[in-house]
C-alpha positions, -999 to +999 in steps of 0.1 A: +224+198+143+210+163+141+221+138+167+222+107+146+235+086+175+201+086+190+185+069+160+185+031+159+187+033+121+220+052+123+239+030+147+267+007+138+258-029+135+283-053+152+271-082+130+285-064+099+315-046+115+339-066+093+317-074+063+342-060+039+366-088+049+341-116+043+336-139+013+307-132-011+286-160+005+293-148+040+283-112+030+249-126+018+245-146+049+249-116+071+225-095+050+199-124+050+201-128+088+196-091+093+166-091+069+149-117+091+148-089+118+126-068+096+099-094+097+102-098+134+099-060+139+066-059+120+050-088+139+040-069+171+022-043+149-002-067+132-033-058+154-027-020+147-021-026+110-053-046+108-073-018+125-057+008+103-064-011+071-101-014+082-102+023+090-088+031+055-114+009+038-142+026+058-131+060+047-127+049+011-164+038+012-172+074+020-152+088-009-118+090+008-084+084-006-052+067+006-022+091+003+013+080+010+039+107+017+076+104+021+111+113+010+139+093-006+135+055-003+104+059+019+087+081-006+095+057-035+081+028-015+048+047-012+047+055-049+054+018-057+026+006-035+002+032-048+007+027-085+003-011-082-033-007-069-047+004-102-038-027-123-042-051-094-076-039-081-089-017-109-089+014-087-088+049-103-052+064-100-064+091-077-077+067-051-043+056-039-015+080-045+022+084-036+036+118-029+074+121-028+095+151-017+109+168-048+081+156-071+081+129-099+117+133-109+128+124-073+117+089-081+146+085-105+172+109-091+178+117-054+167+151-042+178+147-006+174+184+003+137+183-004+131+162+027+143+190+050+114+214+040+084+211+063+065+237+044+069+217+011+052+187+027+024+209+039+020+224+004+020+191-014-008+178+008-027+211+007-026+208-032-047+176-029-075+192-008-076+165+018-107+160+039-118+140+069-125+110+046-089+108+035-060+088+050-025+102+049+003+078+057+037+095+065+067+074+057+101+080+073+127+054+084+142+078+109+108+092+119+122+127+118+118+139+082+106+175+082+088+171+049+067+142+064+060+161+096+047+191+076+025+168+055+010+149+085+005+180+106-014+198+078-035+166+070-044+163+107-055+199+109-079+192+080-094+162+098-077+135+077-069+102+094-031+102+098-007+073+101+031+072+107+053+044+095+088+047+110+117+025+121+130+045+150+113+047+184+098+078+199+098+096+166+085+131+158+062+117+130+047+092+155+039+121+178+020+139+151+000+110+137-032+094+149-018+059+145+019+050+151+032+020+131+068+019+143+089-012+134+122-009+151+145-028+127+178-017+144+212-009+129+216-015+092+242-038+076+257-007+059+254+020+086+226+044+079+215+026+046+178+025+055+168+012+020+177-022+035+160-035+067+140-004+073+128-002+037+119-039+038+098-034+070+081-003+055+072-022+023+057-050+043+035-026+062+024-009+030+016-042+014-007-051+043-024-017+045-034-015+009-041-052+005-061-053+037-082-023+026-088-037-009-100-070+006-124-052+029-137-033-001-145-065-019-118-064-045-107-099-036-128-130-038-112-160-021-076-150-030-084-138-065-081-102-077-116-101-092-113-063-100-081-068-120-077-042-147-071-064-178-049-039-196-022-062-211-020-098-224-010-113-190-038-095-171-063-104-197-054-140-194-055-137-156-090-122-158-101-151-181-088-177-157-105-160-127-139-159-145-136-196-156-125-207-121-152-188-101-180-195-125-168-230-131-173-227-168-154-232-200-128-207-212-151-200-242-180-191-219-157-171-197-144-152-227-179-144-239-189-132-205-158-110-203-166-094-237-202-087-225-187-072-193-162-049-212-133-069-198-143-066-161-140-099-143-164-093-114-196-086-135-184-113-160-186-139-133-222-130-126-230-130-163-215-164-168-233-179-138-266-161-141-268-156-179-277-120-172-269-087-188-240-064-177-266-039-165-281-065-141-246-077-130-236-041-122-269-035-103-264-066-082-229-056-074-240-021-063-267-036-041-241-059-026-217-031-019-193-046-045-190-078-024-190-106-050-199-133-025-231-114-017-239-107-053-234-144-061-258-154-034-284-129-048-282-142-083-283-178-072-315-171-052-331-157-084-324-189-104 
């Protein structure tokens, strides 16, 4: 039997005790005020989140992956963050992955029973052949989801770097993981509905982990996504604008450079500035460990 009364995420919130009697605007004001607490709950974690993002990037440089694992809302948040990395940063789909209890169909239809199977979490991570270079982030608002515990425990046994993201203190997943990122968001507006404040806090943490790691890997120059995958009209236009802005050239020259670079903005910038070939641009980027600022200084020195 689970004692829900011990979980902060399952307690009744006095601020919303009579929310069903309020006007529509008053309902929104209560929800909004409670959402502010999600931001406040994440703030003390910033130093640990920063270190974790840096550790993720370091492992990725050695061939590691970032794997999110969760059930229900938490699992869906992991999938959401993972799938956005490919178009935003041009990463291969297998570099950042979201694993949800119950499989792909659980993204669209709840399979709540799947979260209670610790062996299923272990099996799903085992199927990915994790190594010491990988990072496995276990997501659970309550911090007690058996599926996530099984996944983290197996990943740790295989030497992977393990991280827990929870919204309840002293949680079982925190006890298993190498790094504990617990944002205690408190009682929800609708009792137990952790898709609300707890989900918001978890999404904020995932935003910072993946974005921080990608910045450290050189996929951002200034605040521009220079590794954007130009796979639709909007992203092609974004890539064009990025090349023109960084290279300080005309749109026509930026477009020509992008064509020479097979649509890749980062080498296109070097081509536009240095009037070089794609092969040379790629070589400079490899020598610069994919850091565009370093590659730019190298090509400017050659001019």
